[in-house]
A tleap script that builds the chain and sets N, CA, C and O, in Angstrom:
source leaprc.protein.ff14SB
mol = sequence {
  NMET THR ASP GLU ILE GLY GLU GLN LEU ALA
  GLY TRP GLY THR VAL ALA ILE VAL GLN THR
  ARG GLY HIE ARG THR GLY ARG ASP ALA ARG
  ALA ALA VAL GLY TYR VAL GLU ALA ALA ASP
  GLY SER LEU LEU VAL ALA ALA GLY ARG PRO
  GLU VAL ALA TRP ALA ARG ASN LEU LEU ALA
  ASP PRO ALA CYS LEU VAL THR ILE GLY ASP
  ASP ILE ALA PRO PHE VAL ALA GLU GLU LEU
  ALA GLY ALA GLU ARG ASN ALA ALA ILE ALA
  SER LEU ILE LEU ARG TYR GLY THR PRO ALA
  GLU GLY LEU GLY ARG GLY SER ALA PHE ARG
  LEU ARG ARG VAL VAL THR CASP
}
set mol.1.N position { 0.844 -1.178 0.000 }
set mol.1.CA position { 0.000 0.000 0.000 }
set mol.1.C position { 0.887 1.237 0.000 }
set mol.1.O position { 1.961 1.231 0.601 }
set mol.2.N position { 0.452 2.280 -0.659 }
set mol.2.CA position { 1.224 3.518 -0.669 }
set mol.2.C position { 1.015 4.246 0.645 }
set mol.2.O position { 0.110 3.921 1.414 }
set mol.3.N position { 1.846 5.216 0.888 }
set mol.3.CA position { 1.698 5.993 2.105 }
set mol.3.C position { 0.756 7.170 1.868 }
set mol.3.O position { 0.370 7.462 0.736 }
set mol.4.N position { 0.403 7.823 2.944 }
set mol.4.CA position { -0.539 8.940 2.890 }
set mol.4.C position { -0.005 10.083 2.023 }
set mol.4.O position { -0.770 10.705 1.287 }
set mol.5.N position { 1.291 10.363 2.102 }
set mol.5.CA position { 1.879 11.442 1.304 }
set mol.5.C position { 1.811 11.093 -0.181 }
set mol.5.O position { 1.477 11.950 -0.998 }
set mol.6.N position { 2.120 9.858 -0.538 }
set mol.6.CA position { 2.030 9.424 -1.929 }
set mol.6.C position { 0.620 9.565 -2.473 }
set mol.6.O position { 0.424 10.002 -3.607 }
set mol.7.N position { -0.360 9.194 -1.662 }
set mol.7.CA position { -1.761 9.327 -2.074 }
set mol.7.C position { -2.122 10.792 -2.289 }
set mol.7.O position { -2.822 11.128 -3.244 }
set mol.8.N position { -1.645 11.665 -1.403 }
set mol.8.CA position { -1.928 13.092 -1.532 }
set mol.8.C position { -1.278 13.662 -2.785 }
set mol.8.O position { -1.910 14.425 -3.515 }
set mol.9.N position { -0.032 13.305 -3.044 }
set mol.9.CA position { 0.656 13.773 -4.242 }
set mol.9.C position { -0.044 13.289 -5.512 }
set mol.9.O position { -0.124 14.025 -6.496 }
set mol.10.N position { -0.542 12.070 -5.493 }
set mol.10.CA position { -1.286 11.548 -6.650 }
set mol.10.C position { -2.579 12.325 -6.839 }
set mol.10.O position { -2.982 12.595 -7.970 }
set mol.11.N position { -3.226 12.685 -5.749 }
set mol.11.CA position { -4.445 13.483 -5.828 }
set mol.11.C position { -4.199 14.833 -6.479 }
set mol.11.O position { -5.078 15.369 -7.153 }
set mol.12.N position { -3.017 15.380 -6.284 }
set mol.12.CA position { -2.644 16.659 -6.886 }
set mol.12.C position { -2.124 16.488 -8.317 }
set mol.12.O position { -1.943 17.474 -9.032 }
set mol.13.N position { -1.883 15.227 -8.741 }
set mol.13.CA position { -1.339 14.980 -10.074 }
set mol.13.C position { 0.170 15.053 -10.143 }
set mol.13.O position { 0.736 15.019 -11.236 }
set mol.14.N position { 0.841 15.154 -8.998 }
set mol.14.CA position { 2.299 15.250 -8.953 }
set mol.14.C position { 2.962 13.908 -9.235 }
set mol.14.O position { 4.012 13.856 -9.875 }
set mol.15.N position { 2.358 12.832 -8.766 }
set mol.15.CA position { 2.827 11.468 -9.026 }
set mol.15.C position { 1.621 10.627 -9.432 }
set mol.15.O position { 0.473 11.056 -9.319 }
set mol.16.N position { 1.911 9.433 -9.900 }
set mol.16.CA position { 0.856 8.465 -10.235 }
set mol.16.C position { 0.896 7.343 -9.210 }
set mol.16.O position { 1.966 6.959 -8.738 }
set mol.17.N position { -0.276 6.820 -8.869 }
set mol.17.CA position { -0.328 5.588 -8.095 }
set mol.17.C position { -0.423 4.456 -9.110 }
set mol.17.O position { -1.380 4.386 -9.882 }
set mol.18.N position { 0.557 3.580 -9.110 }
set mol.18.CA position { 0.578 2.447 -10.028 }
set mol.18.C position { 0.247 1.192 -9.224 }
set mol.18.O position { 0.982 0.807 -8.314 }
set mol.19.N position { -0.861 0.570 -9.574 }
set mol.19.CA position { -1.282 -0.662 -8.906 }
set mol.19.C position { -0.905 -1.835 -9.798 }
set mol.19.O position { -1.324 -1.921 -10.953 }
set mol.20.N position { -0.110 -2.729 -9.241 }
set mol.20.CA position { 0.375 -3.901 -9.971 }
set mol.20.C position { -0.031 -5.168 -9.229 }
set mol.20.O position { -0.570 -5.113 -8.124 }
set mol.21.N position { 0.237 -6.302 -9.852 }
set mol.21.CA position { 0.057 -7.590 -9.185 }
set mol.21.C position { 1.431 -8.060 -8.724 }
set mol.21.O position { 2.366 -8.128 -9.522 }
set mol.22.N position { 1.556 -8.382 -7.448 }
set mol.22.CA position { 2.839 -8.816 -6.894 }
set mol.22.C position { 3.410 -10.005 -7.653 }
set mol.22.O position { 2.719 -11.004 -7.853 }
set mol.23.N position { 4.656 -9.905 -8.074 }
set mol.23.CA position { 5.271 -10.982 -8.856 }
set mol.23.C position { 5.510 -12.243 -8.029 }
set mol.23.O position { 5.648 -13.328 -8.595 }
set mol.24.N position { 5.560 -12.125 -6.721 }
set mol.24.CA position { 5.708 -13.304 -5.855 }
set mol.24.C position { 4.405 -13.686 -5.178 }
set mol.24.O position { 4.077 -14.868 -5.078 }
set mol.25.N position { 3.662 -12.691 -4.714 }
set mol.25.CA position { 2.465 -12.964 -3.914 }
set mol.25.C position { 1.188 -13.070 -4.732 }
set mol.25.O position { 0.240 -13.743 -4.328 }
set mol.26.N position { 1.163 -12.398 -5.896 }
set mol.26.CA position { -0.061 -12.350 -6.678 }
set mol.26.C position { -1.081 -11.354 -6.134 }
set mol.26.O position { -2.160 -11.196 -6.706 }
set mol.27.N position { -0.748 -10.685 -5.037 }
set mol.27.CA position { -1.668 -9.703 -4.442 }
set mol.27.C position { -1.458 -8.328 -5.057 }
set mol.27.O position { -0.384 -8.014 -5.568 }
set mol.28.N position { -2.517 -7.511 -4.995 }
set mol.28.CA position { -2.419 -6.137 -5.473 }
set mol.28.C position { -1.393 -5.375 -4.649 }
set mol.28.O position { -1.317 -5.519 -3.429 }
set mol.29.N position { -0.603 -4.558 -5.345 }
set mol.29.CA position { 0.394 -3.710 -4.694 }
set mol.29.C position { 0.298 -2.323 -5.319 }
set mol.29.O position { 0.109 -2.189 -6.528 }
set mol.30.N position { 0.427 -1.301 -4.492 }
set mol.30.CA position { 0.323 0.083 -4.965 }
set mol.30.C position { 1.597 0.836 -4.617 }
set mol.30.O position { 2.167 0.664 -3.540 }
set mol.31.N position { 2.033 1.682 -5.559 }
set mol.31.CA position { 3.228 2.499 -5.330 }
set mol.31.C position { 3.028 3.875 -5.946 }
set mol.31.O position { 2.460 4.005 -7.030 }
set mol.32.N position { 3.499 4.899 -5.247 }
set mol.32.CA position { 3.514 6.257 -5.793 }
set mol.32.C position { 4.768 6.385 -6.652 }
set mol.32.O position { 5.881 6.142 -6.187 }
set mol.33.N position { 4.569 6.771 -7.918 }
set mol.33.CA position { 5.654 6.772 -8.891 }
set mol.33.C position { 5.649 8.101 -9.656 }
set mol.33.O position { 4.602 8.553 -10.120 }
set mol.34.N position { 6.824 8.718 -9.783 }
set mol.34.CA position { 6.944 9.910 -10.608 }
set mol.34.C position { 6.733 9.547 -12.066 }
set mol.34.O position { 7.075 8.443 -12.492 }
set mol.35.N position { 6.172 10.467 -12.830 }
set mol.35.CA position { 5.885 10.193 -14.238 }
set mol.35.C position { 6.038 11.459 -15.062 }
set mol.35.O position { 6.008 12.577 -14.546 }
set mol.36.N position { 6.203 11.246 -16.361 }
set mol.36.CA position { 6.157 12.317 -17.349 }
set mol.36.C position { 5.174 11.860 -18.412 }
set mol.36.O position { 5.238 10.721 -18.873 }
set mol.37.N position { 4.261 12.750 -18.803 }
set mol.37.CA position { 3.330 12.412 -19.872 }
set mol.37.C position { 4.008 12.681 -21.211 }
set mol.37.O position { 4.466 13.794 -21.469 }
set mol.38.N position { 4.069 11.662 -22.057 }
set mol.38.CA position { 4.675 11.782 -23.383 }
set mol.38.C position { 3.685 12.442 -24.346 }
set mol.38.O position { 2.496 12.555 -24.048 }
set mol.39.N position { 4.184 12.868 -25.485 }
set mol.39.CA position { 3.354 13.547 -26.483 }
set mol.39.C position { 2.183 12.686 -26.949 }
set mol.39.O position { 1.130 13.211 -27.312 }
set mol.40.N position { 2.364 11.363 -26.939 }
set mol.40.CA position { 1.291 10.463 -27.388 }
set mol.40.C position { 0.295 10.133 -26.273 }
set mol.40.O position { -0.622 9.339 -26.482 }
set mol.41.N position { 0.465 10.734 -25.091 }
set mol.41.CA position { -0.442 10.492 -23.972 }
set mol.41.C position { -0.019 9.360 -23.055 }
set mol.41.O position { -0.625 9.156 -22.003 }
set mol.42.N position { 1.012 8.621 -23.438 }
set mol.42.CA position { 1.503 7.558 -22.564 }
set mol.42.C position { 2.267 8.189 -21.404 }
set mol.42.O position { 2.613 9.370 -21.446 }
set mol.43.N position { 2.527 7.392 -20.370 }
set mol.43.CA position { 3.254 7.860 -19.192 }
set mol.43.C position { 4.620 7.192 -19.147 }
set mol.43.O position { 4.733 5.984 -19.358 }
set mol.44.N position { 5.649 7.970 -18.875 }
set mol.44.CA position { 7.007 7.446 -18.743 }
set mol.44.C position { 7.360 7.388 -17.273 }
set mol.44.O position { 7.227 8.381 -16.557 }
set mol.45.N position { 7.811 6.223 -16.817 }
set mol.45.CA position { 8.170 6.006 -15.419 }
set mol.45.C position { 9.481 5.228 -15.359 }
set mol.45.O position { 9.837 4.529 -16.307 }
set mol.46.N position { 10.195 5.351 -14.247 }
set mol.46.CA position { 11.456 4.620 -14.098 }
set mol.46.C position { 11.717 4.338 -12.628 }
set mol.46.O position { 11.354 5.122 -11.752 }
set mol.47.N position { 12.348 3.209 -12.380 }
set mol.47.CA position { 12.710 2.802 -11.024 }
set mol.47.C position { 14.147 3.214 -10.732 }
set mol.47.O position { 14.996 3.210 -11.623 }
set mol.48.N position { 14.410 3.567 -9.488 }
set mol.48.CA position { 15.751 3.987 -9.089 }
set mol.48.C position { 16.706 2.827 -8.842 }
set mol.48.O position { 17.924 3.009 -8.835 }
set mol.49.N position { 16.152 1.633 -8.638 }
set mol.49.CA position { 16.981 0.450 -8.362 }
set mol.49.C position { 16.361 -0.771 -9.040 }
set mol.49.O position { 15.144 -0.810 -9.221 }
set mol.50.N position { 17.154 -1.756 -9.415 }
set mol.50.CA position { 16.620 -2.945 -10.087 }
set mol.50.C position { 15.649 -3.752 -9.230 }
set mol.50.O position { 14.780 -4.441 -9.766 }
set mol.51.N position { 15.786 -3.675 -7.898 }
set mol.51.CA position { 14.955 -4.510 -7.026 }
set mol.51.C position { 13.640 -3.855 -6.612 }
set mol.51.O position { 12.902 -4.425 -5.809 }
set mol.52.N position { 13.334 -2.681 -7.137 }
set mol.52.CA position { 12.093 -1.995 -6.773 }
set mol.52.C position { 10.903 -2.872 -7.156 }
set mol.52.O position { 10.775 -3.301 -8.302 }
set mol.53.N position { 10.032 -3.131 -6.175 }
set mol.53.CA position { 8.948 -4.105 -6.351 }
set mol.53.C position { 7.993 -3.752 -7.484 }
set mol.53.O position { 7.638 -4.626 -8.274 }
set mol.54.N position { 7.564 -2.479 -7.585 }
set mol.54.CA position { 6.571 -2.161 -8.611 }
set mol.54.C position { 7.131 -2.417 -10.009 }
set mol.54.O position { 6.398 -2.853 -10.897 }
set mol.55.N position { 8.421 -2.150 -10.212 }
set mol.55.CA position { 9.034 -2.377 -11.520 }
set mol.55.C position { 9.167 -3.878 -11.800 }
set mol.55.O position { 8.911 -4.327 -12.917 }
set mol.56.N position { 9.563 -4.643 -10.796 }
set mol.56.CA position { 9.653 -6.097 -10.977 }
set mol.56.C position { 8.279 -6.688 -11.249 }
set mol.56.O position { 8.143 -7.638 -12.021 }
set mol.57.N position { 7.259 -6.120 -10.608 }
set mol.57.CA position { 5.896 -6.584 -10.852 }
set mol.57.C position { 5.488 -6.332 -12.300 }
set mol.57.O position { 4.863 -7.190 -12.923 }
set mol.58.N position { 5.835 -5.158 -12.844 }
set mol.58.CA position { 5.487 -4.849 -14.238 }
set mol.58.C position { 6.243 -5.737 -15.215 }
set mol.58.O position { 5.716 -6.073 -16.276 }
set mol.59.N position { 7.458 -6.118 -14.880 }
set mol.59.CA position { 8.201 -7.037 -15.745 }
set mol.59.C position { 7.519 -8.402 -15.793 }
set mol.59.O position { 7.507 -9.057 -16.835 }
set mol.60.N position { 6.959 -8.826 -14.676 }
set mol.60.CA position { 6.284 -10.136 -14.603 }
set mol.60.C position { 4.887 -10.091 -15.220 }
set mol.60.O position { 4.453 -11.059 -15.844 }
set mol.61.N position { 4.181 -8.970 -15.047 }
set mol.61.CA position { 2.816 -8.803 -15.556 }
set mol.61.C position { 2.639 -7.329 -15.904 }
set mol.61.O position { 2.495 -6.506 -15.001 }
set mol.62.N position { 2.647 -6.973 -17.187 }
set mol.62.CA position { 2.624 -5.561 -17.573 }
set mol.62.C position { 1.295 -4.836 -17.373 }
set mol.62.O position { 1.231 -3.622 -17.566 }
set mol.63.N position { 0.248 -5.540 -16.995 }
set mol.63.CA position { -1.043 -4.885 -16.749 }
set mol.63.C position { -0.994 -4.139 -15.423 }
set mol.63.O position { -0.482 -4.655 -14.429 }
set mol.64.N position { -1.529 -2.922 -15.416 }
set mol.64.CA position { -1.561 -2.136 -14.183 }
set mol.64.C position { -2.739 -1.173 -14.218 }
set mol.64.O position { -3.333 -0.927 -15.267 }
set mol.65.N position { -3.059 -0.641 -13.057 }
set mol.65.CA position { -4.102 0.362 -12.911 }
set mol.65.C position { -3.406 1.629 -12.425 }
set mol.65.O position { -2.651 1.590 -11.453 }
set mol.66.N position { -3.654 2.747 -13.092 }
set mol.66.CA position { -2.971 3.994 -12.756 }
set mol.66.C position { -3.984 5.022 -12.285 }
set mol.66.O position { -5.032 5.210 -12.903 }
set mol.67.N position { -3.661 5.686 -11.183 }
set mol.67.CA position { -4.491 6.760 -10.639 }
set mol.67.C position { -3.682 8.044 -10.628 }
set mol.67.O position { -2.593 8.098 -10.057 }
set mol.68.N position { -4.222 9.084 -11.265 }
set mol.68.CA position { -3.661 10.428 -11.218 }
set mol.68.C position { -4.836 11.363 -10.991 }
set mol.68.O position { -5.732 11.461 -11.829 }
set mol.69.N position { -4.830 12.047 -9.862 }
set mol.69.CA position { -5.981 12.884 -9.521 }
set mol.69.C position { -7.223 12.023 -9.392 }
set mol.69.O position { -7.221 11.030 -8.664 }
set mol.70.N position { -8.286 12.399 -10.096 }
set mol.70.CA position { -9.535 11.633 -10.085 }
set mol.70.C position { -9.604 10.609 -11.206 }
set mol.70.O position { -10.582 9.868 -11.306 }
set mol.71.N position { -8.570 10.555 -12.059 }
set mol.71.CA position { -8.560 9.649 -13.215 }
set mol.71.C position { -7.952 8.309 -12.810 }
set mol.71.O position { -6.807 8.245 -12.362 }
set mol.72.N position { -8.728 7.247 -12.971 }
set mol.72.CA position { -8.264 5.884 -12.703 }
set mol.72.C position { -8.504 5.084 -13.973 }
set mol.72.O position { -9.630 5.026 -14.466 }
set mol.73.N position { -7.445 4.461 -14.510 }
set mol.73.CA position { -7.589 3.746 -15.777 }
set mol.73.C position { -6.612 2.581 -15.866 }
set mol.73.O position { -5.558 2.601 -15.231 }
set mol.74.N position { -6.962 1.560 -16.657 }
set mol.74.CA position { -6.028 0.455 -16.886 }
set mol.74.C position { -4.960 0.870 -17.909 }
set mol.74.O position { -5.242 1.570 -18.882 }
set mol.75.N position { -3.747 0.421 -17.659 }
set mol.75.CA position { -2.614 0.675 -18.553 }
set mol.75.C position { -1.867 -0.632 -18.763 }
set mol.75.O position { -2.056 -1.595 -18.020 }
set mol.76.N position { -1.019 -0.656 -19.779 }
set mol.76.CA position { -0.111 -1.775 -19.988 }
set mol.76.C position { 1.296 -1.196 -20.124 }
set mol.76.O position { 1.495 -0.176 -20.785 }
set mol.77.N position { 2.264 -1.853 -19.495 }
set mol.77.CA position { 3.643 -1.367 -19.458 }
set mol.77.C position { 4.476 -2.002 -20.558 }
set mol.77.O position { 4.349 -3.189 -20.857 }
set mol.78.N position { 5.333 -1.178 -21.154 }
set mol.78.CA position { 6.327 -1.651 -22.127 }
set mol.78.C position { 7.685 -1.225 -21.603 }
set mol.78.O position { 7.916 -0.037 -21.382 }
set mol.79.N position { 8.585 -2.171 -21.400 }
set mol.79.CA position { 9.913 -1.802 -20.913 }
set mol.79.C position { 10.663 -1.037 -21.995 }
set mol.79.O position { 10.625 -1.407 -23.168 }
set mol.80.N position { 11.341 0.028 -21.593 }
set mol.80.CA position { 12.105 0.853 -22.523 }
set mol.80.C position { 13.570 0.431 -22.527 }
set mol.80.O position { 14.085 -0.072 -21.528 }
set mol.81.N position { 14.235 0.642 -23.661 }
set mol.81.CA position { 15.656 0.327 -23.789 }
set mol.81.C position { 16.328 1.403 -24.630 }
set mol.81.O position { 15.665 2.166 -25.333 }
set mol.82.N position { 17.641 1.452 -24.548 }
set mol.82.CA position { 18.440 2.324 -25.408 }
set mol.82.C position { 18.108 3.796 -25.277 }
set mol.82.O position { 17.886 4.305 -24.178 }
set mol.83.N position { 18.079 4.476 -26.423 }
set mol.83.CA position { 17.865 5.923 -26.462 }
set mol.83.C position { 16.505 6.312 -25.886 }
set mol.83.O position { 16.381 7.352 -25.239 }
set mol.84.N position { 15.488 5.487 -26.116 }
set mol.84.CA position { 14.154 5.790 -25.600 }
set mol.84.C position { 14.153 5.761 -24.064 }
set mol.84.O position { 13.531 6.607 -23.421 }
set mol.85.N position { 14.842 4.795 -23.496 }
set mol.85.CA position { 14.970 4.687 -22.038 }
set mol.85.C position { 15.717 5.897 -21.483 }
set mol.85.O position { 15.282 6.504 -20.504 }
set mol.86.N position { 16.837 6.247 -22.107 }
set mol.86.CA position { 17.640 7.385 -21.655 }
set mol.86.C position { 16.849 8.684 -21.724 }
set mol.86.O position { 16.950 9.515 -20.822 }
set mol.87.N position { 16.063 8.870 -22.782 }
set mol.87.CA position { 15.254 10.082 -22.922 }
set mol.87.C position { 14.188 10.145 -21.835 }
set mol.87.O position { 13.919 11.217 -21.292 }
set mol.88.N position { 13.585 9.014 -21.516 }
set mol.88.CA position { 12.568 8.978 -20.460 }
set mol.88.C position { 13.184 9.358 -19.117 }
set mol.88.O position { 12.603 10.144 -18.368 }
set mol.89.N position { 14.342 8.809 -18.811 }
set mol.89.CA position { 15.011 9.106 -17.544 }
set mol.89.C position { 15.403 10.577 -17.475 }
set mol.89.O position { 15.237 11.212 -16.434 }
set mol.90.N position { 15.919 11.124 -18.569 }
set mol.90.CA position { 16.274 12.548 -18.605 }
set mol.90.C position { 15.041 13.416 -18.361 }
set mol.90.O position { 15.117 14.405 -17.631 }
set mol.91.N position { 13.918 13.060 -18.960 }
set mol.91.CA position { 12.675 13.822 -18.767 }
set mol.91.C position { 12.219 13.778 -17.314 }
set mol.91.O position { 11.759 14.784 -16.773 }
set mol.92.N position { 12.344 12.618 -16.685 }
set mol.92.CA position { 11.958 12.492 -15.278 }
set mol.92.C position { 12.865 13.329 -14.379 }
set mol.92.O position { 12.387 13.963 -13.438 }
set mol.93.N position { 14.160 13.336 -14.657 }
set mol.93.CA position { 15.087 14.142 -13.867 }
set mol.93.C position { 14.765 15.625 -14.032 }
set mol.93.O position { 14.805 16.375 -13.057 }
set mol.94.N position { 14.451 16.050 -15.238 }
set mol.94.CA position { 14.106 17.454 -15.471 }
set mol.94.C position { 12.819 17.835 -14.742 }
set mol.94.O position { 12.694 18.961 -14.260 }
set mol.95.N position { 11.860 16.909 -14.655 }
set mol.95.CA position { 10.603 17.224 -13.970 }
set mol.95.C position { 10.775 17.253 -12.457 }
set mol.95.O position { 10.276 18.160 -11.790 }
set mol.96.N position { 11.479 16.267 -11.914 }
set mol.96.CA position { 11.527 16.106 -10.460 }
set mol.96.C position { 12.801 16.621 -9.812 }
set mol.96.O position { 12.855 16.724 -8.587 }
set mol.97.N position { 13.826 16.949 -10.588 }
set mol.97.CA position { 15.035 17.536 -10.047 }
set mol.97.C position { 15.960 16.541 -9.377 }
set mol.97.O position { 15.950 15.351 -9.692 }
set mol.98.N position { 16.754 17.036 -8.457 }
set mol.98.CA position { 17.829 16.273 -7.825 }
set mol.98.C position { 17.402 14.918 -7.258 }
set mol.98.O position { 18.135 13.947 -7.445 }
set mol.99.N position { 16.251 14.796 -6.572 }
set mol.99.CA position { 15.910 13.473 -6.035 }
set mol.99.C position { 15.775 12.402 -7.112 }
set mol.99.O position { 15.906 11.214 -6.819 }
set mol.100.N position { 15.514 12.808 -8.352 }
set mol.100.CA position { 15.331 11.840 -9.430 }
set mol.100.C position { 16.650 11.416 -10.066 }
set mol.100.O position { 16.658 10.547 -10.937 }
set mol.101.N position { 17.770 12.015 -9.646 }
set mol.101.CA position { 19.047 11.703 -10.281 }
set mol.101.C position { 19.488 10.254 -10.081 }
set mol.101.O position { 20.365 9.773 -10.798 }
set mol.102.N position { 18.894 9.558 -9.122 }
set mol.102.CA position { 19.210 8.149 -8.933 }
set mol.102.C position { 18.537 7.241 -9.942 }
set mol.102.O position { 18.821 6.045 -9.991 }
set mol.103.N position { 17.652 7.799 -10.744 }
set mol.103.CA position { 16.968 6.993 -11.744 }
set mol.103.C position { 17.964 6.438 -12.745 }
set mol.103.O position { 19.045 6.994 -12.941 }
set mol.104.N position { 17.595 5.352 -13.366 }
set mol.104.CA position { 18.460 4.767 -14.378 }
set mol.104.C position { 19.112 3.483 -13.931 }
set mol.104.O position { 19.661 2.744 -14.749 }
set mol.105.N position { 19.060 3.210 -12.650 }
set mol.105.CA position { 19.619 1.946 -12.160 }
set mol.105.C position { 18.624 0.807 -12.309 }
set mol.105.O position { 19.011 -0.359 -12.399 }
set mol.106.N position { 17.338 1.150 -12.335 }
set mol.106.CA position { 16.285 0.154 -12.482 }
set mol.106.C position { 15.636 0.243 -13.856 }
set mol.106.O position { 16.113 0.959 -14.737 }
set mol.107.N position { 14.560 -0.482 -14.025 }
set mol.107.CA position { 13.849 -0.518 -15.302 }
set mol.107.C position { 13.094 0.788 -15.544 }
set mol.107.O position { 12.711 1.485 -14.604 }
set mol.108.N position { 12.888 1.102 -16.818 }
set mol.108.CA position { 12.066 2.241 -17.231 }
set mol.108.C position { 10.968 1.707 -18.139 }
set mol.108.O position { 11.168 0.742 -18.877 }
set mol.109.N position { 9.807 2.348 -18.074 }
set mol.109.CA position { 8.641 1.855 -18.809 }
set mol.109.C position { 7.871 2.983 -19.470 }
set mol.109.O position { 7.906 4.132 -19.029 }
set mol.110.N position { 7.175 2.622 -20.540 }
set mol.110.CA position { 6.126 3.451 -21.119 }
set mol.110.C position { 4.820 2.771 -20.727 }
set mol.110.O position { 4.615 1.594 -21.023 }
set mol.111.N position { 3.935 3.513 -20.060 }
set mol.111.CA position { 2.626 2.981 -19.689 }
set mol.111.C position { 1.610 3.510 -20.693 }
set mol.111.O position { 1.407 4.719 -20.804 }
set mol.112.N position { 0.971 2.599 -21.424 }
set mol.112.CA position { -0.042 2.976 -22.415 }
set mol.112.C position { -1.431 2.661 -21.871 }
set mol.112.O position { -1.699 1.561 -21.388 }
set mol.113.N position { -2.298 3.652 -21.965 }
set mol.113.CA position { -3.692 3.469 -21.509 }
set mol.113.C position { -4.363 2.407 -22.368 }
set mol.113.O position { -4.227 2.396 -23.591 }
set mol.114.N position { -5.085 1.521 -21.709 }
set mol.114.CA position { -5.866 0.499 -22.406 }
set mol.114.C position { -7.193 1.147 -22.810 }
set mol.114.O position { -7.956 1.611 -21.962 }
set mol.115.N position { -7.451 1.169 -24.104 }
set mol.115.CA position { -8.670 1.784 -24.628 }
set mol.115.C position { -9.751 0.701 -24.741 }
set mol.115.O position { -9.570 -0.318 -25.408 }
set mol.116.N position { -10.856 0.950 -24.082 }
set mol.116.CA position { -11.985 0.032 -24.166 }
set mol.116.C position { -13.168 0.769 -24.750 }
set mol.116.O position { -13.359 1.958 -24.490 }
set mol.117.N position { -13.953 0.076 -25.528 }
set mol.117.CA position { -15.133 0.702 -26.135 }
set mol.117.C position { -16.368 0.519 -25.304 }
set mol.117.O position { -17.441 0.989 -25.682 }
savepdb mol mol.pdb
quit
């Protein structure tokens, strides 16, 4: 479960709450994650360390539920590599500043909204 501060920041749209399925437990897990919205509407996110649970969960099962403000929607994660990964990490550092400089040690993802009719 995320903490109260993470929930508040998500309510303001500063971070996203990413709900994943635990790769070991199979239970729902929630994490407050910094994001950048890409030009195509997808969300770019990155983990600061390889062992971060939410990122490992997305590697095991790319389906997730994302909450930003009052918007809650299903997304699917695509792991980023190479120049696309580096650009995503640079964008996150520019948005969040010094605390985000540890990014790049873990996985980076593009989260695409699942469109349902």
